[in-house]
C-alpha atoms as an extended CHARMM CRD file, in Angstrom:
* protein
*
       145  EXT
         1         1  MET       CA            -25.2090000000        4.4870000000      -15.7310000000  PROA      1               0.0000000000
         2         2  GLU       CA            -28.7200000000        4.2210000000      -17.4240000000  PROA      2               0.0000000000
         3         3  PHE       CA            -29.8730000000        6.0210000000      -20.6230000000  PROA      3               0.0000000000
         4         4  ASP       CA            -33.1600000000        6.2280000000      -22.3770000000  PROA      4               0.0000000000
         5         5  THR       CA            -34.4150000000        8.3410000000      -25.5390000000  PROA      5               0.0000000000
         6         6  VAL       CA            -37.7330000000        9.6370000000      -25.6530000000  PROA      6               0.0000000000
         7         7  SER       CA            -39.9330000000       11.4580000000      -27.7610000000  PROA      7               0.0000000000
         8         8  ALA       CA            -43.1190000000       13.1740000000      -26.8410000000  PROA      8               0.0000000000
         9         9  GLU       CA            -46.0620000000       13.0680000000      -29.0580000000  PROA      9               0.0000000000
        10        10  GLU       CA            -49.5750000000       14.2300000000      -28.9260000000  PROA      10              0.0000000000
        11        11  THR       CA            -49.7460000000       13.7690000000      -25.1970000000  PROA      11              0.0000000000
        12        12  GLN       CA            -47.9340000000        9.9250000000      -25.1320000000  PROA      12              0.0000000000
        13        13  MET       CA            -44.3820000000        9.2900000000      -24.5190000000  PROA      13              0.0000000000
        14        14  TYR       CA            -42.5900000000        6.8130000000      -26.6820000000  PROA      14              0.0000000000
        15        15  ILE       CA            -39.4590000000        4.9740000000      -25.7910000000  PROA      15              0.0000000000
        16        16  LYS       CA            -36.7520000000        4.5520000000      -28.7450000000  PROA      16              0.0000000000
        17        17  HSD       CA            -33.6970000000        3.6990000000      -26.8020000000  PROA      17              0.0000000000
        18        18  LEU       CA            -33.4780000000        2.1610000000      -23.3470000000  PROA      18              0.0000000000
        19        19  SER       CA            -29.8660000000        1.0920000000      -21.8800000000  PROA      19              0.0000000000
        20        20  HSD       CA            -27.6340000000        0.7230000000      -19.3110000000  PROA      20              0.0000000000
        21        21  VAL       CA            -24.1690000000        0.3100000000      -18.8470000000  PROA      21              0.0000000000
        22        22  LYS       CA            -22.2190000000       -2.3310000000      -16.3700000000  PROA      22              0.0000000000
        23        23  THR       CA            -18.8990000000       -1.7210000000      -15.6740000000  PROA      23              0.0000000000
        24        24  ASN       CA            -16.4540000000       -4.1380000000      -14.2920000000  PROA      24              0.0000000000
        25        25  ASN       CA            -15.5210000000       -2.6070000000      -11.0410000000  PROA      25              0.0000000000
        26        26  LYS       CA            -12.0940000000       -4.1970000000      -10.5780000000  PROA      26              0.0000000000
        27        27  LYS       CA            -11.0170000000       -1.9450000000      -13.6100000000  PROA      27              0.0000000000
        28        28  VAL       CA             -9.5950000000        1.8960000000      -13.0440000000  PROA      28              0.0000000000
        29        29  HSD       CA            -11.9610000000        4.6630000000      -13.0480000000  PROA      29              0.0000000000
        30        30  GLY       CA            -10.6270000000        6.0600000000      -16.3880000000  PROA      30              0.0000000000
        31        31  HSD       CA            -11.1540000000        2.8540000000      -18.0870000000  PROA      31              0.0000000000
        32        32  ARG       CA            -14.9890000000        2.4060000000      -16.8600000000  PROA      32              0.0000000000
        33        33  PHE       CA            -15.2710000000        5.8580000000      -17.7930000000  PROA      33              0.0000000000
        34        34  THR       CA            -14.2170000000        5.6990000000      -21.5480000000  PROA      34              0.0000000000
        35        35  GLN       CA            -17.1050000000        2.6890000000      -21.3330000000  PROA      35              0.0000000000
        36        36  ILE       CA            -19.6090000000        5.1330000000      -20.1580000000  PROA      36              0.0000000000
        37        37  SER       CA            -18.7300000000        8.1500000000      -22.5770000000  PROA      37              0.0000000000
        38        38  ASP       CA            -18.2800000000        5.4760000000      -25.5090000000  PROA      38              0.0000000000
        39        39  HSD       CA            -21.7540000000        4.1270000000      -24.8690000000  PROA      39              0.0000000000
        40        40  LEU       CA            -23.4100000000        7.5690000000      -24.6770000000  PROA      40              0.0000000000
        41        41  GLN       CA            -21.4580000000        8.5950000000      -27.8080000000  PROA      41              0.0000000000
        42        42  GLU       CA            -23.5930000000        5.9760000000      -29.7410000000  PROA      42              0.0000000000
        43        43  ILE       CA            -26.8530000000        7.0380000000      -28.5450000000  PROA      43              0.0000000000
        44        44  VAL       CA            -26.1260000000       10.9920000000      -28.9140000000  PROA      44              0.0000000000
        45        45  ASP       CA            -25.2150000000        9.7880000000      -32.7570000000  PROA      45              0.0000000000
        46        46  GLU       CA            -28.1700000000        7.6860000000      -33.0740000000  PROA      46              0.0000000000
        47        47  TYR       CA            -30.2320000000        9.7280000000      -31.2780000000  PROA      47              0.0000000000
        48        48  PRO       CA            -29.0770000000       13.6480000000      -31.3580000000  PROA      48              0.0000000000
        49        49  PRO       CA            -30.7790000000       15.0210000000      -28.1290000000  PROA      49              0.0000000000
        50        50  ASN       CA            -32.8120000000       18.5440000000      -27.8270000000  PROA      50              0.0000000000
        51        51  TYR       CA            -32.6480000000       17.9550000000      -23.9450000000  PROA      51              0.0000000000
        52        52  VAL       CA            -30.9570000000       16.2340000000      -21.5710000000  PROA      52              0.0000000000
        53        53  VAL       CA            -32.1290000000       15.6160000000      -18.1210000000  PROA      53              0.0000000000
        54        54  PHE       CA            -30.4880000000       13.6570000000      -15.2970000000  PROA      54              0.0000000000
        55        55  GLU       CA            -31.9200000000       12.9450000000      -11.9680000000  PROA      55              0.0000000000
        56        56  LYS       CA            -30.0170000000       14.6950000000       -9.1740000000  PROA      56              0.0000000000
        57        57  GLY       CA            -27.1660000000       12.3730000000       -8.1740000000  PROA      57              0.0000000000
        58        58  PHE       CA            -27.1840000000       11.4410000000       -4.1560000000  PROA      58              0.0000000000
        59        59  SER       CA            -26.3550000000        8.7630000000       -1.9390000000  PROA      59              0.0000000000
        60        60  LYS       CA            -25.4680000000        8.6480000000        1.8670000000  PROA      60              0.0000000000
        61        61  PHE       CA            -22.0950000000        7.2340000000        1.0960000000  PROA      61              0.0000000000
        62        62  HSD       CA            -19.5290000000        9.9070000000        0.5680000000  PROA      62              0.0000000000
        63        63  ASN       CA            -17.2320000000        7.8710000000       -1.9140000000  PROA      63              0.0000000000
        64        64  VAL       CA            -20.0950000000        6.8840000000       -4.0220000000  PROA      64              0.0000000000
        65        65  THR       CA            -21.6870000000       10.0590000000       -4.3290000000  PROA      65              0.0000000000
        66        66  HSD       CA            -17.9810000000       11.0770000000       -5.4260000000  PROA      66              0.0000000000
        67        67  THR       CA            -17.9810000000        8.7120000000       -8.1980000000  PROA      67              0.0000000000
        68        68  LEU       CA            -21.6060000000        9.7780000000       -9.0110000000  PROA      68              0.0000000000
        69        69  GLN       CA            -20.5120000000       13.3940000000       -9.5960000000  PROA      69              0.0000000000
        70        70  ARG       CA            -17.6860000000       12.2740000000      -12.0700000000  PROA      70              0.0000000000
        71        71  VAL       CA            -19.5620000000       10.1430000000      -14.2530000000  PROA      71              0.0000000000
        72        72  VAL       CA            -22.1040000000       12.7910000000      -14.3450000000  PROA      72              0.0000000000
        73        73  GLY       CA            -18.8880000000       15.2270000000      -15.7610000000  PROA      73              0.0000000000
        74        74  VAL       CA            -18.0420000000       12.4990000000      -18.0360000000  PROA      74              0.0000000000
        75        75  ALA       CA            -21.2210000000       12.6640000000      -19.6910000000  PROA      75              0.0000000000
        76        76  ILE       CA            -21.1520000000       16.3750000000      -19.4180000000  PROA      76              0.0000000000
        77        77  HSD       CA            -18.3780000000       16.6530000000      -20.8770000000  PROA      77              0.0000000000
        78        78  LYS       CA            -19.4550000000       14.0890000000      -24.0480000000  PROA      78              0.0000000000
        79        79  LEU       CA            -22.6980000000       16.1220000000      -24.4550000000  PROA      79              0.0000000000
        80        80  TYR       CA            -20.4480000000       19.3080000000      -24.6070000000  PROA      80              0.0000000000
        81        81  GLU       CA            -18.4250000000       17.4520000000      -27.1970000000  PROA      81              0.0000000000
        82        82  ASN       CA            -21.6100000000       16.9890000000      -29.2070000000  PROA      82              0.0000000000
        83        83  GLU       CA            -22.7190000000       20.6230000000      -28.4380000000  PROA      83              0.0000000000
        84        84  VAL       CA            -25.5690000000       19.4280000000      -26.8270000000  PROA      84              0.0000000000
        85        85  ASP       CA            -25.7670000000       22.2010000000      -23.9280000000  PROA      85              0.0000000000
        86        86  THR       CA            -29.5870000000       22.2020000000      -22.6310000000  PROA      86              0.0000000000
        87        87  ILE       CA            -29.0770000000       20.2210000000      -19.3840000000  PROA      87              0.0000000000
        88        88  VAL       CA            -31.3530000000       20.0240000000      -17.0480000000  PROA      88              0.0000000000
        89        89  GLU       CA            -31.4180000000       17.9150000000      -13.5190000000  PROA      89              0.0000000000
        90        90  ILE       CA            -34.3430000000       17.1930000000      -11.2750000000  PROA      90              0.0000000000
        91        91  THR       CA            -34.4840000000       16.0370000000       -7.5910000000  PROA      91              0.0000000000
        92        92  PRO       CA            -35.6420000000       12.3360000000       -7.0280000000  PROA      92              0.0000000000
        93        93  THR       CA            -38.6020000000       13.5030000000       -4.5210000000  PROA      93              0.0000000000
        94        94  THR       CA            -39.8730000000       15.9180000000       -7.4600000000  PROA      94              0.0000000000
        95        95  VAL       CA            -39.7130000000       12.6350000000       -9.9320000000  PROA      95              0.0000000000
        96        96  LYS       CA            -41.6200000000       10.1560000000       -7.7510000000  PROA      96              0.0000000000
        97        97  LYS       CA            -44.4190000000       13.1360000000       -6.8700000000  PROA      97              0.0000000000
        98        98  ALA       CA            -44.6560000000       13.8880000000      -10.6820000000  PROA      98              0.0000000000
        99        99  ILE       CA            -44.9860000000        9.8830000000      -11.2610000000  PROA      99              0.0000000000
       100       100  THR       CA            -46.6980000000        8.8320000000       -8.2420000000  PROA      100             0.0000000000
       101       101  GLY       CA            -48.2910000000       11.6960000000       -6.4070000000  PROA      101             0.0000000000
       102       102  ASN       CA            -45.9500000000       10.9440000000       -3.3900000000  PROA      102             0.0000000000
       103       103  GLY       CA            -42.6050000000       12.3610000000       -3.1270000000  PROA      103             0.0000000000
       104       104  LYS       CA            -41.1980000000        9.6720000000       -0.7390000000  PROA      104             0.0000000000
       105       105  ALA       CA            -42.7520000000        6.6180000000       -2.9820000000  PROA      105             0.0000000000
       106       106  LYS       CA            -39.9880000000        3.2890000000       -3.3330000000  PROA      106             0.0000000000
       107       107  LYS       CA            -38.7120000000        2.6850000000       -6.2390000000  PROA      107             0.0000000000
       108       108  ASP       CA            -40.9970000000       -0.2660000000       -6.9450000000  PROA      108             0.0000000000
       109       109  GLN       CA            -43.7850000000        2.5620000000       -6.8240000000  PROA      109             0.0000000000
       110       110  VAL       CA            -42.9870000000        4.7090000000       -9.3020000000  PROA      110             0.0000000000
       111       111  ALA       CA            -42.1770000000        1.7820000000      -11.7520000000  PROA      111             0.0000000000
       112       112  ARG       CA            -45.4910000000        0.2010000000      -11.1930000000  PROA      112             0.0000000000
       113       113  ASP       CA            -47.1110000000        4.0450000000      -11.9450000000  PROA      113             0.0000000000
       114       114  LEU       CA            -45.3550000000        4.2450000000      -15.1480000000  PROA      114             0.0000000000
       115       115  LYS       CA            -47.1960000000        1.6130000000      -16.7960000000  PROA      115             0.0000000000
       116       116  ASN       CA            -49.7630000000        4.6960000000      -16.7250000000  PROA      116             0.0000000000
       117       117  PHE       CA            -47.9750000000        6.4100000000      -18.7260000000  PROA      117             0.0000000000
       118       118  VAL       CA            -45.4810000000        4.3580000000      -20.5900000000  PROA      118             0.0000000000
       119       119  GLY       CA            -47.1480000000        0.9630000000      -20.8980000000  PROA      119             0.0000000000
       120       120  ASP       CA            -45.8890000000       -2.6090000000      -19.1630000000  PROA      120             0.0000000000
       121       121  ILE       CA            -41.6560000000       -2.4580000000      -19.9780000000  PROA      121             0.0000000000
       122       122  GLU       CA            -39.7190000000       -5.1600000000      -18.6530000000  PROA      122             0.0000000000
       123       123  TYR       CA            -36.7940000000       -2.9760000000      -17.1670000000  PROA      123             0.0000000000
       124       124  LYS       CA            -33.1290000000       -4.6640000000      -16.5140000000  PROA      124             0.0000000000
       125       125  THR       CA            -32.6090000000       -2.7390000000      -13.5320000000  PROA      125             0.0000000000
       126       126  ASP       CA            -34.3630000000        0.0900000000      -11.1860000000  PROA      126             0.0000000000
       127       127  ASP       CA            -32.1160000000        2.3840000000      -12.6950000000  PROA      127             0.0000000000
       128       128  GLU       CA            -33.7580000000        1.8500000000      -16.0210000000  PROA      128             0.0000000000
       129       129  SER       CA            -36.9980000000        2.8420000000      -14.8850000000  PROA      129             0.0000000000
       130       130  ASP       CA            -35.4290000000        5.5720000000      -12.8480000000  PROA      130             0.0000000000
       131       131  ALA       CA            -34.4740000000        6.9550000000      -15.7430000000  PROA      131             0.0000000000
       132       132  VAL       CA            -37.8280000000        6.7940000000      -17.4100000000  PROA      132             0.0000000000
       133       133  ALA       CA            -39.2920000000        8.0850000000      -14.8550000000  PROA      133             0.0000000000
       134       134  VAL       CA            -37.2940000000       11.3400000000      -14.7590000000  PROA      134             0.0000000000
       135       135  ALA       CA            -37.5880000000       11.6200000000      -18.9290000000  PROA      135             0.0000000000
       136       136  LEU       CA            -41.2240000000       11.3690000000      -17.9470000000  PROA      136             0.0000000000
       137       137  THR       CA            -41.2100000000       14.1240000000      -15.3360000000  PROA      137             0.0000000000
       138       138  PHE       CA            -39.6970000000       16.3640000000      -17.4220000000  PROA      138             0.0000000000
       139       139  ALA       CA            -41.5360000000       15.5840000000      -20.3040000000  PROA      139             0.0000000000
       140       140  LEU       CA            -44.7100000000       16.4310000000      -18.1430000000  PROA      140             0.0000000000
       141       141  GLN       CA            -43.1460000000       19.4890000000      -16.4950000000  PROA      141             0.0000000000
       142       142  LYS       CA            -43.0170000000       21.0680000000      -20.1050000000  PROA      142             0.0000000000
       143       143  GLY       CA            -46.1590000000       19.7420000000      -20.8440000000  PROA      143             0.0000000000
       144       144  TRP       CA            -45.4980000000       17.5010000000      -23.6920000000  PROA      144             0.0000000000
       145       145  ILE       CA            -47.8900000000       15.2210000000      -21.9600000000  PROA      145             0.0000000000
């Protein structure tokens, strides 16, 4: 799961935190979910959020979709424990269209076009750039940028 914390000030978006959790797929789901929950708690402690934005999860593989939804459930539960209840979901097509102008753009195009908004950032995974794109889309929808 990827995490970012951003702020939007005077039509500019600043990335305050960018990270991801890599869990051991040989461990049981409960252990892996706990790692994700603990990491999210550290972020919430350091950067208390006003909004949390998720990309609507999907996969062509049924079992992957189930796991993604469980991870989202863990995250929502952790946020609820921290009295964060302003949670928004944005579809991948909406994100791609907002960043590139093309709702069917590929991940690499989204990552390239992000540079126009947040500068040249080296992402450790494609999912990190996706997380930034989701946050940016939300900021654009709100008119903050």
